[in-house]
VMD Tcl script that draws the C-alpha trace (Angstrom):
set ca {
  {124.75 106.36 61.88}
  {128.14 106.19 63.74}
  {131.51 106.62 62.23}
  {134.39 105.14 64.18}
  {138.35 105.71 64.33}
  {141.01 104.40 66.58}
  {144.60 105.52 67.14}
  {147.20 104.67 69.88}
  {148.39 106.88 72.65}
  {152.10 106.82 73.06}
  {152.59 109.54 75.51}
  {150.59 112.12 77.62}
  {148.12 109.59 78.79}
  {146.87 111.68 81.68}
  {146.29 114.62 79.28}
  {144.31 112.41 76.84}
  {142.06 111.16 79.85}
  {141.62 114.74 81.21}
  {140.60 115.95 77.78}
  {137.73 113.34 77.28}
  {136.65 113.72 80.88}
  {136.17 117.48 80.46}
  {133.20 118.41 82.65}
  {132.24 121.10 80.09}
  {132.00 118.51 77.28}
  {130.43 115.58 79.38}
  {127.53 117.32 81.28}
  {129.65 117.96 84.46}
  {130.93 114.38 84.02}
  {127.31 112.85 84.11}
  {128.40 111.18 80.90}
  {131.54 109.58 82.12}
  {131.88 105.90 82.96}
  {134.71 103.31 83.36}
  {135.27 99.63 83.58}
  {137.82 97.78 85.86}
  {139.20 101.06 86.92}
  {138.25 104.49 88.47}
  {138.20 107.18 85.93}
  {139.77 109.56 88.39}
  {142.94 107.44 88.72}
  {142.84 105.65 85.35}
  {146.20 106.81 84.25}
  {147.78 105.42 87.41}
  {145.89 102.23 87.18}
  {146.89 101.81 83.45}
  {150.50 102.47 84.28}
  {150.60 99.68 86.89}
  {149.22 97.39 84.41}
  {151.65 98.39 81.67}
  {154.32 97.65 84.11}
  {153.42 93.90 84.11}
  {153.26 93.68 80.33}
  {154.75 90.57 78.84}
  {155.49 92.57 75.56}
  {157.42 95.65 75.26}
  {156.23 98.62 73.04}
  {155.42 102.34 73.01}
  {151.64 102.12 73.04}
  {150.24 103.01 76.56}
  {146.43 102.97 75.46}
  {144.26 103.22 72.51}
  {141.75 105.81 71.84}
  {138.50 104.89 70.10}
  {136.15 107.48 68.89}
  {132.59 106.77 67.85}
  {130.61 109.79 66.22}
  {127.04 110.07 65.59}
  {125.12 111.99 62.84}
  {123.41 115.15 64.33}
  {120.05 114.73 65.92}
  {120.10 110.84 65.41}
  {120.44 109.92 69.18}
  {120.43 111.22 72.78}
  {123.53 111.36 74.93}
  {122.11 108.78 77.17}
  {121.69 106.30 74.30}
  {124.85 107.13 72.71}
  {126.76 106.42 75.99}
  {124.92 103.18 76.19}
  {125.92 102.31 72.78}
  {129.52 103.03 73.59}
  {129.38 100.99 76.74}
  {128.22 98.01 74.71}
  {130.68 98.46 71.96}
  {133.54 98.90 74.43}
  {132.30 95.69 76.35}
  {131.87 93.65 73.21}
  {135.15 94.57 71.49}
  {137.28 94.48 74.52}
  {135.67 91.25 76.13}
  {136.26 92.41 79.72}
  {139.94 92.03 79.27}
  {141.03 95.85 79.04}
  {140.16 98.57 81.64}
  {138.65 101.61 79.96}
  {137.28 104.96 80.39}
  {134.17 106.06 78.31}
  {132.87 109.49 78.00}
  {130.22 111.08 75.69}
  {130.87 114.66 74.37}
  {127.77 116.85 73.81}
  {129.56 120.28 73.14}
  {129.70 120.08 69.33}
  {127.10 119.80 66.73}
  {127.32 115.97 66.86}
  {127.30 113.47 69.78}
  {130.36 111.37 69.96}
  {131.94 108.79 72.27}
  {135.49 108.58 73.47}
  {136.90 105.22 74.79}
  {140.37 105.12 76.17}
  {141.54 101.57 77.09}
  {144.72 100.26 78.45}
  {147.08 98.76 75.91}
  {147.73 95.70 77.97}
  {144.97 93.21 79.08}
  {144.21 92.29 82.72}
  {144.19 88.50 81.91}
  {147.45 87.63 80.19}
  {149.27 90.97 80.39}
  {149.47 91.01 76.68}
  {149.31 94.13 74.28}
  {146.20 94.78 72.26}
  {146.78 94.41 68.58}
  {145.47 97.11 66.55}
  {145.29 96.30 62.70}
  {142.96 96.25 59.83}
  {141.26 93.12 61.12}
  {140.69 94.52 64.68}
  {139.46 97.73 63.07}
  {137.01 95.94 60.90}
  {135.58 94.10 63.79}
  {135.10 97.50 65.69}
  {133.17 98.82 62.54}
  {130.96 95.74 62.20}
  {130.13 95.80 65.85}
  {129.39 99.54 65.88}
  {127.16 99.06 62.81}
  {125.34 96.24 64.25}
  {124.62 98.18 67.49}
  {123.52 101.15 65.74}
  {121.03 99.12 63.65}
  {119.88 97.32 66.89}
  {119.19 100.82 68.42}
  {117.37 102.02 65.41}
  {120.14 104.38 63.91}
  {121.34 104.32 60.60}
  {124.37 102.57 59.38}
  {127.40 103.58 57.16}
  {127.44 101.53 53.79}
  {130.30 99.10 53.57}
  {133.42 100.72 52.25}
  {132.23 104.23 52.96}
  {134.45 106.57 55.02}
  {136.35 104.17 57.11}
  {138.64 105.38 59.72}
  {137.03 108.88 59.90}
  {135.49 110.67 62.69}
  {132.05 112.26 61.89}
  {133.68 115.58 61.70}
  {136.01 114.51 59.00}
  {133.20 112.77 57.16}
  {130.98 115.71 57.34}
  {133.90 118.11 56.25}
  {134.48 115.86 53.28}
  {130.73 115.86 52.44}
  {130.70 119.68 52.62}
  {133.86 120.08 50.74}
  {135.77 121.39 53.70}
  {138.80 119.75 55.39}
  {141.18 120.19 58.61}
  {143.38 122.32 56.28}
  {140.67 124.54 55.17}
  {139.55 125.09 58.82}
  {142.93 125.82 59.91}
  {143.52 128.35 57.14}
  {140.14 130.20 58.34}
  {141.52 130.08 62.00}
  {144.83 131.60 60.84}
  {143.28 134.44 58.80}
  {140.92 135.33 61.68}
  {143.86 135.21 64.17}
  {146.41 137.27 62.18}
  {144.56 140.73 62.44}
  {144.35 140.40 66.06}
  {147.86 139.21 66.83}
  {150.50 141.61 68.23}
  {153.41 139.20 67.09}
  {154.05 135.61 66.17}
  {153.92 134.26 69.88}
  {150.43 136.09 70.43}
  {149.17 134.57 67.18}
  {150.15 131.16 68.43}
  {148.33 131.94 71.72}
  {145.20 132.88 69.79}
  {145.26 129.59 67.93}
  {145.55 127.77 71.08}
  {142.48 129.64 72.65}
  {140.61 128.30 69.56}
  {141.57 124.79 70.65}
  {144.42 124.22 68.45}
  {147.50 122.25 69.70}
  {150.87 123.90 68.66}
  {154.12 122.02 67.92}
  {157.26 124.09 67.29}
  {160.33 122.67 65.55}
  {161.89 123.15 62.18}
  {158.35 123.95 60.95}
  {155.24 125.06 63.02}
  {152.51 122.66 63.05}
  {148.85 122.64 64.45}
  {146.34 119.95 65.51}
  {142.72 120.68 66.02}
  {140.53 118.68 68.63}
  {139.85 115.27 67.22}
  {142.32 115.59 64.46}
  {144.93 112.69 64.32}
  {147.93 114.24 62.86}
  {149.49 117.75 62.98}
  {149.31 120.00 59.85}
  {152.56 122.04 58.91}
  {151.77 125.50 58.16}
  {153.83 125.47 55.22}
  {151.58 122.80 53.55}
  {148.72 125.30 53.40}
  {150.25 127.57 50.79}
  {152.92 130.51 50.57}
  {151.03 132.99 52.56}
  {150.68 130.50 55.55}
  {154.39 129.74 56.07}
  {155.73 130.84 59.38}
  {157.72 133.82 57.85}
  {154.78 134.82 55.76}
  {152.43 134.89 58.67}
  {154.94 137.07 60.75}
  {155.07 139.47 57.82}
  {151.31 139.46 57.58}
  {151.12 140.29 61.34}
  {153.47 143.18 60.66}
  {151.33 144.17 57.75}
  {154.36 144.10 55.37}
  {153.67 140.95 53.45}
  {153.51 140.98 49.69}
  {152.79 137.90 47.81}
  {155.56 137.10 45.50}
  {154.52 137.53 41.76}
  {155.64 134.80 39.28}
  {158.95 135.60 37.62}
  {158.43 137.44 34.21}
  {159.56 135.39 31.28}
  {162.50 137.51 30.08}
  {162.71 136.15 26.63}
  {158.85 137.13 26.00}
  {159.49 140.59 27.53}
  {162.30 141.20 25.09}
  {160.35 140.07 22.19}
  {157.53 142.45 23.07}
  {159.79 145.37 23.59}
  {161.49 144.59 19.97}
  {157.97 144.36 18.57}
  {157.00 147.59 20.20}
  {160.17 149.20 18.91}
  {159.65 148.16 15.40}
  {156.08 149.32 15.33}
  {157.12 152.65 16.71}
  {159.76 153.15 13.99}
  {157.13 152.25 11.11}
  {154.64 154.65 12.41}
}
mol new
graphics top color blue
foreach p $ca { graphics top sphere $p radius 0.5 }
foreach p [lrange $ca 0 end-1] q [lrange $ca 1 end] { graphics top cylinder $p $q radius 0.2 }
display resetview
């Protein structure tokens, strides 16, 4: 079984390429390949092609992820399936870098391809129809290679990690809360806390609200959406050991009524 997702890259193209080509994740780059470009200079080659684009837009490239169930395939087979998927979907028009990551509990492919094609210098159109084609092609290739296939309508647009988290009743938010709870006792201050989260692989974004994004997660998660004890101010107080969770305000009318009833009982006794 392979679960797929795709999202655009609007900035930090080189950073994204460096991430998927990480030697620690790709068996010292033995599981890195490319088409119509060199993976070492793909960012430069993509930018040159982007400069020739007939259409303007913010997308520099697209990042396609194909995740396999644990134990269902080998790194070599997964890489070959990823190559066949990229070749069929992109039809030889878009340069791409393909890598296979083996550092997690499940093998998964990353394909980053230029947003502009080499033939007509036109932008790739990513929509429901194009994604449905990716899914159908991925499912067919998995079937041809003897792997299981996700049933139609199930878990579209999720990475395997997200699918597995949903199956187990966990989520990105649940994992982030666990990471925060583990980091707070070790942190000297809030900046040290952020450093500890980064060491766990989280990307940090500071603005009006502090947000985190785990590897493979598409969107940032704001701390304040995790609950009262995970707001920035609360985390700071927890680090200092002074946080006290607010109790619900007591209903004053009920309190007065109870006091009155107790007073009457005392007078009657």
